[in-house]
C-alpha positions as a printed NumPy array, in Angstrom:
array([[-22.36 , 118.006, -36.241],
       [-19.956, 117.847, -33.4  ],
       [-17.25 , 115.235, -32.915],
       [-19.183, 113.736, -30.045],
       [-22.279, 113.256, -32.122],
       [-20.264, 111.62 , -34.888],
       [-18.734, 109.096, -32.451],
       [-22.14 , 108.218, -31.045],
       [-23.535, 107.685, -34.513],
       [-20.655, 105.333, -35.403],
       [-21.188, 103.316, -32.199],
       [-24.859, 102.851, -33.031],
       [-24.05 , 101.573, -36.528],
       [-21.689,  98.828, -35.202],
       [-23.253,  95.417, -34.333],
       [-23.375,  94.84 , -30.606],
       [-21.347,  91.794, -29.379],
       [-22.237,  90.069, -26.145],
       [-19.11 ,  88.884, -24.245],
       [-19.499,  85.794, -22.092],
       [-16.798,  84.421, -19.724],
       [-16.562,  80.783, -20.807],
       [-13.893,  79.761, -18.326],
       [-16.379,  78.548, -15.797],
       [-18.205,  76.392, -18.394],
       [-15.195,  74.87 , -20.158],
       [-13.745,  71.475, -19.035],
       [-10.059,  70.963, -18.304],
       [ -7.803,  71.757, -21.152],
       [ -5.876,  68.982, -22.827],
       [ -2.897,  67.814, -20.731],
       [ -4.208,  69.53 , -17.586],
       [ -5.233,  67.156, -14.762],
       [ -8.775,  67.502, -13.575],
       [ -9.234,  68.668, -10.019],
       [-11.955,  67.067,  -7.906],
       [-14.766,  69.387,  -7.061],
       [-15.013,  70.47 ,  -3.487],
       [-18.719,  69.719,  -3.609],
       [-18.25 ,  66.041,  -4.639],
       [-18.883,  63.418,  -1.948],
       [-15.676,  61.408,  -2.596],
       [-13.164,  61.813,   0.271],
       [ -9.614,  62.527,  -0.657],
       [ -7.187,  59.759,   0.415],
       [ -5.33 ,  60.782,   3.501],
       [ -1.573,  60.608,   3.176],
       [  0.028,  58.128,   5.624],
       [  2.053,  59.954,   8.25 ],
       [  5.77 ,  59.329,   7.989],
       [  6.048,  58.235,  11.653],
       [  3.445,  55.466,  11.253],
       [  5.228,  54.097,   8.16 ],
       [  8.514,  53.895,  10.073],
       [  6.787,  52.141,  12.995],
       [  5.168,  49.577,  10.67 ],
       [  8.491,  48.865,   8.953],
       [ 10.238,  48.427,  12.31 ],
       [  7.491,  46.056,  13.554],
       [  7.754,  43.871,  10.454],
       [ 11.526,  43.717,  10.801],
       [ 11.267,  42.638,  14.466],
       [  8.658,  39.975,  13.581],
       [ 10.956,  38.516,  10.904],
       [ 13.846,  38.505,  13.375],
       [ 11.783,  36.692,  16.03 ],
       [ 10.627,  34.103,  13.46 ],
       [ 14.226,  33.387,  12.406],
       [ 15.263,  33.072,  16.054],
       [ 12.412,  30.633,  16.759],
       [ 13.329,  28.494,  13.748],
       [ 16.947,  28.317,  14.93 ],
       [ 15.827,  27.293,  18.424],
       [ 13.586,  24.565,  16.999],
       [ 16.443,  23.181,  14.875],
       [ 18.796,  23.216,  17.89 ],
       [ 16.218,  21.401,  20.04 ],
       [ 15.708,  18.708,  17.373],
       [ 19.466,  18.164,  17.191],
       [ 19.709,  18.013,  20.994],
       [ 16.871,  15.447,  21.207],
       [ 18.511,  13.23 ,  18.589],
       [ 21.87 ,  13.477,  20.353],
       [ 20.389,  12.563,  23.751],
       [ 18.535,   9.589,  22.253],
       [ 21.74 ,   8.368,  20.626],
       [ 23.682,   8.759,  23.886],
       [ 21.009,   6.875,  25.863],
       [ 21.042,   4.016,  23.364],
       [ 24.813,   3.905,  23.566],
       [ 24.695,   3.918,  27.382],
       [ 22.343,   0.91 ,  27.4  ],
       [ 24.65 ,  -0.949,  25.032],
       [ 27.683,  -0.207,  27.191],
       [ 25.833,  -1.224,  30.376],
       [ 25.436,  -4.758,  29.006],
       [ 29.14 ,  -5.043,  28.16 ],
       [ 30.399,  -6.174,  31.628],
       [ 27.697,  -8.872,  31.805],
       [ 28.62 , -10.143,  28.351],
       [ 32.295, -10.336,  29.326],
       [ 31.465, -12.496,  32.381],
       [ 29.21 , -14.737,  30.305],
       [ 31.972, -15.145,  27.718],
       [ 34.173, -16.631,  30.452],
       [ 31.418, -19.126,  31.243],
       [ 31.066, -19.935,  27.553],
       [ 34.799, -20.619,  27.387],
       [ 34.489, -23.042,  30.321],
       [ 31.69 , -24.9  ,  28.528],
       [ 33.875, -25.189,  25.418],
       [ 36.724, -26.702,  27.467],
       [ 34.358, -29.135,  29.207],
       [ 32.918, -30.345,  25.913],
       [ 36.383, -30.782,  24.388],
       [ 37.545, -32.804,  27.404],
       [ 34.448, -35.023,  27.226],
       [ 35.173, -35.791,  23.568],
       [ 38.802, -36.764,  24.288],
       [ 38.187, -38.852,  27.411],
       [ 34.512, -39.725,  27.882],
       [ 34.563, -39.94 ,  31.679],
       [ 31.09 , -39.177,  33.029],
       [ 32.227, -38.307,  36.553],
       [ 34.841, -35.839,  35.37 ],
       [ 32.357, -34.344,  32.919],
       [ 29.795, -33.899,  35.701],
       [ 32.33 , -32.129,  37.907],
       [ 33.313, -29.895,  35.014],
       [ 29.674, -28.925,  34.417],
       [ 29.25 , -28.182,  38.125],
       [ 32.255, -25.858,  38.034],
       [ 30.9  , -24.018,  35.005],
       [ 27.469, -23.74 ,  36.615],
       [ 28.994, -22.276,  39.793],
       [ 30.94 , -19.736,  37.758],
       [ 27.79 , -18.723,  35.872],
       [ 25.844, -18.354,  39.115],
       [ 28.593, -16.16 ,  40.589],
       [ 28.628, -13.936,  37.504],
       [ 24.856, -13.453,  37.634],
       [ 24.92 , -12.909,  41.406],
       [ 27.452, -10.13 ,  40.89 ],
       [ 24.887,  -8.388,  38.68 ],
       [ 22.218,  -8.529,  41.411],
       [ 20.471, -11.791,  40.48 ],
       [ 19.376, -14.042,  43.361],
       [ 17.267, -17.188,  43.511],
       [ 13.956, -17.121,  45.399],
       [ 14.032, -19.663,  48.233],
       [ 10.51 , -21.05 ,  47.895],
       [ 10.261, -24.675,  49.081],
       [  8.548, -25.003,  52.464],
       [  7.767, -21.275,  52.619],
       [  4.353, -19.721,  53.086],
       [  2.769, -19.121,  49.686],
       [  3.316, -15.558,  48.432],
       [  1.492, -14.681,  45.185],
       [  4.031, -11.904,  44.514],
       [  6.914, -14.439,  44.381],
       [  5.215, -17.772,  43.684],
       [  3.056, -18.989,  40.813],
       [  0.798, -21.871,  41.903],
       [  0.467, -24.516,  39.189],
       [ -0.988, -27.258,  41.411],
       [ -2.717, -27.529,  44.76 ],
       [ -3.064, -30.482,  47.113],
       [ -3.872, -31.27 ,  50.745],
       [ -6.716, -30.093,  52.905],
       [ -9.158, -27.521,  51.536],
       [ -8.562, -25.323,  54.576],
       [ -5.432, -24.034,  56.237],
       [ -2.473, -21.873,  55.29 ],
       [ -1.043, -22.564,  51.789],
       [  2.638, -23.563,  51.757],
       [  4.979, -24.358,  48.88 ],
       [  5.289, -28.139,  48.744],
       [  7.308, -28.478,  45.529],
       [  9.208, -26.193,  43.137],
       [  8.847, -26.944,  39.427],
       [ 10.873, -23.993,  38.187],
       [ 13.03 , -21.647,  40.25 ],
       [ 12.173, -17.986,  40.567],
       [ 14.63 , -15.092,  40.677],
       [ 14.92 , -11.502,  41.896],
       [ 17.012,  -8.876,  40.175],
       [ 18.286,  -6.189,  42.538],
       [ 15.391,  -6.775,  44.939],
       [ 12.571,  -6.897,  42.37 ],
       [ 10.934, -10.133,  41.253],
       [ 12.248, -10.966,  37.803],
       [ 10.419, -14.277,  37.487],
       [  8.132, -15.947,  40.077],
       [  8.779, -19.542,  41.082],
       [  6.42 , -22.123,  39.588],
       [  5.251, -24.272,  42.513],
       [  2.785, -26.799,  43.902],
       [  1.082, -25.703,  47.071],
       [ -0.665, -27.594,  49.842],
       [ -2.652, -26.358,  52.836],
       [ -1.652, -27.278,  56.328]])
């Protein structure tokens, strides 16, 4: 028997082993991350480009800056409105100051007249004192633009006269026959109409 025949005989006596490549059937080994199959229908998440992330960050920063600027402007406007309101109120208060000073002089004259009447009750002197105080008050008010409406005997004007009574003929032009309460204008505008009785002529 040759050496070749002996080797063939030994190979026939050995049990035949079938070798199978199990790598394609085995799952991922322990500690090894599983890779998604290319055939699966799940899309892989796209990575956000670096340029778009920078643009988004810059936009958010600008929006926050604009919001802060708007809040500062709103606070400044509120402060300005309060300051203007305070200044206007103060201006109105100061505008009345000259009038009050003139009226204080009239009030002083009334005090002197009353004191004199208590010391020497002379009616004629008291009347003259009241007339002087009245004239001073009228001058002070006239200086502020107050003027009396001359109504008696004038043609009735509903803008300046308030008719409380009517007498005379039912027809004809209405005229002011009597003044019950004087009317006044302040700087050209009617402050209070005169209360009158009218009659037609």
